[in-house]
PyMOL CGO cylinders between C-alpha atoms (Angstrom):
from pymol import cmd
from pymol.cgo import CYLINDER

trace = [
    CYLINDER, 94.98, 115.91, 103.26, 96.13, 117.34, 99.96, 0.3, 1, 1, 1, 1, 1, 1,
    CYLINDER, 96.13, 117.34, 99.96, 99.58, 116.02, 99.14, 0.3, 1, 1, 1, 1, 1, 1,
    CYLINDER, 99.58, 116.02, 99.14, 101.92, 118.43, 97.42, 0.3, 1, 1, 1, 1, 1, 1,
    CYLINDER, 101.92, 118.43, 97.42, 105.19, 116.54, 97.63, 0.3, 1, 1, 1, 1, 1, 1,
    CYLINDER, 105.19, 116.54, 97.63, 105.86, 113.00, 96.46, 0.3, 1, 1, 1, 1, 1, 1,
    CYLINDER, 105.86, 113.00, 96.46, 108.81, 110.64, 96.60, 0.3, 1, 1, 1, 1, 1, 1,
    CYLINDER, 108.81, 110.64, 96.60, 108.73, 107.30, 94.78, 0.3, 1, 1, 1, 1, 1, 1,
    CYLINDER, 108.73, 107.30, 94.78, 110.89, 104.34, 95.73, 0.3, 1, 1, 1, 1, 1, 1,
    CYLINDER, 110.89, 104.34, 95.73, 111.29, 100.93, 94.15, 0.3, 1, 1, 1, 1, 1, 1,
    CYLINDER, 111.29, 100.93, 94.15, 112.51, 97.65, 95.59, 0.3, 1, 1, 1, 1, 1, 1,
    CYLINDER, 112.51, 97.65, 95.59, 114.78, 95.54, 93.43, 0.3, 1, 1, 1, 1, 1, 1,
    CYLINDER, 114.78, 95.54, 93.43, 115.50, 91.95, 94.39, 0.3, 1, 1, 1, 1, 1, 1,
    CYLINDER, 115.50, 91.95, 94.39, 113.94, 88.51, 94.50, 0.3, 1, 1, 1, 1, 1, 1,
    CYLINDER, 113.94, 88.51, 94.50, 111.22, 88.40, 97.15, 0.3, 1, 1, 1, 1, 1, 1,
    CYLINDER, 111.22, 88.40, 97.15, 111.51, 92.08, 98.14, 0.3, 1, 1, 1, 1, 1, 1,
    CYLINDER, 111.51, 92.08, 98.14, 107.98, 93.38, 98.74, 0.3, 1, 1, 1, 1, 1, 1,
    CYLINDER, 107.98, 93.38, 98.74, 106.24, 96.28, 100.45, 0.3, 1, 1, 1, 1, 1, 1,
    CYLINDER, 106.24, 96.28, 100.45, 102.68, 96.76, 101.68, 0.3, 1, 1, 1, 1, 1, 1,
    CYLINDER, 102.68, 96.76, 101.68, 100.92, 99.64, 103.39, 0.3, 1, 1, 1, 1, 1, 1,
    CYLINDER, 100.92, 99.64, 103.39, 98.18, 99.15, 105.97, 0.3, 1, 1, 1, 1, 1, 1,
    CYLINDER, 98.18, 99.15, 105.97, 95.77, 101.13, 108.16, 0.3, 1, 1, 1, 1, 1, 1,
    CYLINDER, 95.77, 101.13, 108.16, 95.27, 104.00, 105.70, 0.3, 1, 1, 1, 1, 1, 1,
    CYLINDER, 95.27, 104.00, 105.70, 98.94, 104.65, 105.05, 0.3, 1, 1, 1, 1, 1, 1,
    CYLINDER, 98.94, 104.65, 105.05, 100.00, 104.69, 108.72, 0.3, 1, 1, 1, 1, 1, 1,
    CYLINDER, 100.00, 104.69, 108.72, 102.05, 101.46, 108.71, 0.3, 1, 1, 1, 1, 1, 1,
    CYLINDER, 102.05, 101.46, 108.71, 104.53, 100.15, 106.16, 0.3, 1, 1, 1, 1, 1, 1,
    CYLINDER, 104.53, 100.15, 106.16, 105.69, 96.54, 106.11, 0.3, 1, 1, 1, 1, 1, 1,
    CYLINDER, 105.69, 96.54, 106.11, 108.80, 95.60, 104.14, 0.3, 1, 1, 1, 1, 1, 1,
    CYLINDER, 108.80, 95.60, 104.14, 109.97, 92.10, 103.24, 0.3, 1, 1, 1, 1, 1, 1,
    CYLINDER, 109.97, 92.10, 103.24, 113.66, 92.49, 102.49, 0.3, 1, 1, 1, 1, 1, 1,
    CYLINDER, 113.66, 92.49, 102.49, 115.08, 88.98, 102.62, 0.3, 1, 1, 1, 1, 1, 1,
    CYLINDER, 115.08, 88.98, 102.62, 115.28, 88.79, 106.42, 0.3, 1, 1, 1, 1, 1, 1,
    CYLINDER, 115.28, 88.79, 106.42, 113.53, 86.18, 108.53, 0.3, 1, 1, 1, 1, 1, 1,
    CYLINDER, 113.53, 86.18, 108.53, 111.07, 88.86, 109.69, 0.3, 1, 1, 1, 1, 1, 1,
    CYLINDER, 111.07, 88.86, 109.69, 109.17, 91.78, 108.17, 0.3, 1, 1, 1, 1, 1, 1,
    CYLINDER, 109.17, 91.78, 108.17, 110.42, 95.28, 108.87, 0.3, 1, 1, 1, 1, 1, 1,
    CYLINDER, 110.42, 95.28, 108.87, 107.60, 97.43, 110.27, 0.3, 1, 1, 1, 1, 1, 1,
    CYLINDER, 107.60, 97.43, 110.27, 107.84, 101.21, 109.92, 0.3, 1, 1, 1, 1, 1, 1,
    CYLINDER, 107.84, 101.21, 109.92, 105.44, 103.69, 111.53, 0.3, 1, 1, 1, 1, 1, 1,
    CYLINDER, 105.44, 103.69, 111.53, 104.69, 106.61, 109.25, 0.3, 1, 1, 1, 1, 1, 1,
    CYLINDER, 104.69, 106.61, 109.25, 104.98, 110.17, 110.68, 0.3, 1, 1, 1, 1, 1, 1,
    CYLINDER, 104.98, 110.17, 110.68, 101.77, 112.24, 111.03, 0.3, 1, 1, 1, 1, 1, 1,
    CYLINDER, 101.77, 112.24, 111.03, 102.34, 114.54, 108.03, 0.3, 1, 1, 1, 1, 1, 1,
    CYLINDER, 102.34, 114.54, 108.03, 103.16, 111.72, 105.60, 0.3, 1, 1, 1, 1, 1, 1,
    CYLINDER, 103.16, 111.72, 105.60, 101.06, 109.05, 103.87, 0.3, 1, 1, 1, 1, 1, 1,
    CYLINDER, 101.06, 109.05, 103.87, 102.40, 105.92, 102.22, 0.3, 1, 1, 1, 1, 1, 1,
    CYLINDER, 102.40, 105.92, 102.22, 100.89, 104.07, 99.25, 0.3, 1, 1, 1, 1, 1, 1,
    CYLINDER, 100.89, 104.07, 99.25, 102.04, 100.89, 97.53, 0.3, 1, 1, 1, 1, 1, 1,
    CYLINDER, 102.04, 100.89, 97.53, 100.93, 100.80, 93.89, 0.3, 1, 1, 1, 1, 1, 1,
    CYLINDER, 100.93, 100.80, 93.89, 102.65, 97.47, 93.26, 0.3, 1, 1, 1, 1, 1, 1,
    CYLINDER, 102.65, 97.47, 93.26, 104.51, 95.23, 95.68, 0.3, 1, 1, 1, 1, 1, 1,
    CYLINDER, 104.51, 95.23, 95.68, 107.76, 96.83, 94.50, 0.3, 1, 1, 1, 1, 1, 1,
    CYLINDER, 107.76, 96.83, 94.50, 106.72, 100.52, 94.19, 0.3, 1, 1, 1, 1, 1, 1,
    CYLINDER, 106.72, 100.52, 94.19, 106.35, 102.74, 97.27, 0.3, 1, 1, 1, 1, 1, 1,
    CYLINDER, 106.35, 102.74, 97.27, 105.00, 106.31, 97.20, 0.3, 1, 1, 1, 1, 1, 1,
    CYLINDER, 105.00, 106.31, 97.20, 105.55, 108.73, 100.08, 0.3, 1, 1, 1, 1, 1, 1,
    CYLINDER, 105.55, 108.73, 100.08, 103.29, 111.77, 99.91, 0.3, 1, 1, 1, 1, 1, 1,
    CYLINDER, 103.29, 111.77, 99.91, 102.63, 114.71, 102.20, 0.3, 1, 1, 1, 1, 1, 1,
    CYLINDER, 102.63, 114.71, 102.20, 102.33, 118.44, 102.69, 0.3, 1, 1, 1, 1, 1, 1,
    CYLINDER, 102.33, 118.44, 102.69, 105.76, 118.94, 104.30, 0.3, 1, 1, 1, 1, 1, 1,
    CYLINDER, 105.76, 118.94, 104.30, 108.62, 118.34, 101.87, 0.3, 1, 1, 1, 1, 1, 1,
    CYLINDER, 108.62, 118.34, 101.87, 111.25, 117.82, 104.56, 0.3, 1, 1, 1, 1, 1, 1,
    CYLINDER, 111.25, 117.82, 104.56, 109.26, 115.12, 106.38, 0.3, 1, 1, 1, 1, 1, 1,
    CYLINDER, 109.26, 115.12, 106.38, 108.47, 113.31, 103.13, 0.3, 1, 1, 1, 1, 1, 1,
    CYLINDER, 108.47, 113.31, 103.13, 112.15, 113.30, 102.12, 0.3, 1, 1, 1, 1, 1, 1,
    CYLINDER, 112.15, 113.30, 102.12, 113.25, 112.24, 105.61, 0.3, 1, 1, 1, 1, 1, 1,
    CYLINDER, 113.25, 112.24, 105.61, 110.83, 109.32, 105.75, 0.3, 1, 1, 1, 1, 1, 1,
    CYLINDER, 110.83, 109.32, 105.75, 111.77, 108.22, 102.22, 0.3, 1, 1, 1, 1, 1, 1,
    CYLINDER, 111.77, 108.22, 102.22, 115.42, 108.26, 103.32, 0.3, 1, 1, 1, 1, 1, 1,
    CYLINDER, 115.42, 108.26, 103.32, 114.59, 106.14, 106.37, 0.3, 1, 1, 1, 1, 1, 1,
    CYLINDER, 114.59, 106.14, 106.37, 112.85, 103.59, 104.10, 0.3, 1, 1, 1, 1, 1, 1,
    CYLINDER, 112.85, 103.59, 104.10, 115.88, 103.53, 101.81, 0.3, 1, 1, 1, 1, 1, 1,
    CYLINDER, 115.88, 103.53, 101.81, 118.25, 103.05, 104.74, 0.3, 1, 1, 1, 1, 1, 1,
    CYLINDER, 118.25, 103.05, 104.74, 116.58, 99.71, 105.60, 0.3, 1, 1, 1, 1, 1, 1,
    CYLINDER, 116.58, 99.71, 105.60, 118.26, 98.15, 102.55, 0.3, 1, 1, 1, 1, 1, 1,
    CYLINDER, 118.26, 98.15, 102.55, 120.34, 100.63, 100.48, 0.3, 1, 1, 1, 1, 1, 1,
    CYLINDER, 120.34, 100.63, 100.48, 121.17, 99.53, 96.92, 0.3, 1, 1, 1, 1, 1, 1,
    CYLINDER, 121.17, 99.53, 96.92, 124.37, 97.58, 96.58, 0.3, 1, 1, 1, 1, 1, 1,
    CYLINDER, 124.37, 97.58, 96.58, 126.81, 98.37, 93.78, 0.3, 1, 1, 1, 1, 1, 1,
    CYLINDER, 126.81, 98.37, 93.78, 127.47, 94.87, 92.38, 0.3, 1, 1, 1, 1, 1, 1,
    CYLINDER, 127.47, 94.87, 92.38, 123.96, 93.64, 91.54, 0.3, 1, 1, 1, 1, 1, 1,
    CYLINDER, 123.96, 93.64, 91.54, 121.83, 96.72, 92.20, 0.3, 1, 1, 1, 1, 1, 1,
    CYLINDER, 121.83, 96.72, 92.20, 119.56, 95.01, 94.75, 0.3, 1, 1, 1, 1, 1, 1,
    CYLINDER, 119.56, 95.01, 94.75, 117.91, 97.03, 97.50, 0.3, 1, 1, 1, 1, 1, 1,
    CYLINDER, 117.91, 97.03, 97.50, 115.59, 100.01, 97.87, 0.3, 1, 1, 1, 1, 1, 1,
    CYLINDER, 115.59, 100.01, 97.87, 116.29, 103.00, 95.64, 0.3, 1, 1, 1, 1, 1, 1,
    CYLINDER, 116.29, 103.00, 95.64, 114.57, 106.15, 94.49, 0.3, 1, 1, 1, 1, 1, 1,
    CYLINDER, 114.57, 106.15, 94.49, 112.81, 105.93, 91.12, 0.3, 1, 1, 1, 1, 1, 1,
    CYLINDER, 112.81, 105.93, 91.12, 115.03, 108.57, 89.54, 0.3, 1, 1, 1, 1, 1, 1,
    CYLINDER, 115.03, 108.57, 89.54, 118.25, 107.25, 91.13, 0.3, 1, 1, 1, 1, 1, 1,
    CYLINDER, 118.25, 107.25, 91.13, 120.91, 105.72, 88.91, 0.3, 1, 1, 1, 1, 1, 1,
    CYLINDER, 120.91, 105.72, 88.91, 123.19, 103.13, 90.49, 0.3, 1, 1, 1, 1, 1, 1,
    CYLINDER, 123.19, 103.13, 90.49, 126.61, 102.92, 88.91, 0.3, 1, 1, 1, 1, 1, 1,
    CYLINDER, 126.61, 102.92, 88.91, 127.45, 99.23, 89.06, 0.3, 1, 1, 1, 1, 1, 1,
    CYLINDER, 127.45, 99.23, 89.06, 130.96, 98.05, 89.83, 0.3, 1, 1, 1, 1, 1, 1,
    CYLINDER, 130.96, 98.05, 89.83, 132.68, 95.22, 88.08, 0.3, 1, 1, 1, 1, 1, 1,
    CYLINDER, 132.68, 95.22, 88.08, 133.30, 92.08, 90.12, 0.3, 1, 1, 1, 1, 1, 1,
    CYLINDER, 133.30, 92.08, 90.12, 136.62, 90.36, 90.67, 0.3, 1, 1, 1, 1, 1, 1,
    CYLINDER, 136.62, 90.36, 90.67, 138.38, 89.38, 87.52, 0.3, 1, 1, 1, 1, 1, 1,
    CYLINDER, 138.38, 89.38, 87.52, 139.87, 85.93, 87.18, 0.3, 1, 1, 1, 1, 1, 1,
    CYLINDER, 139.87, 85.93, 87.18, 143.33, 85.53, 85.72, 0.3, 1, 1, 1, 1, 1, 1,
]
cmd.load_cgo(trace, "trace")
């Protein structure tokens, strides 16, 4: 399968890891829960993990690639105070300031 469309995601946080198995058909995410999150990849999409914190979704159908990348991101969207979570590589998170003490 020749992949034309790519979407890169990165995980930010202590202990957040990703791994792909069975030729890009299964994706396992460790996101700070007591269990791993297992995602089944759709038929037109392949998943690769270059590092434990970098995920690449590739495929021939742009809509399916974007949709699956969005479903990965929805498992742990980035939070605005520390920036932890799963985000797109080109995404910029505008961080909010915490509570101020008097």
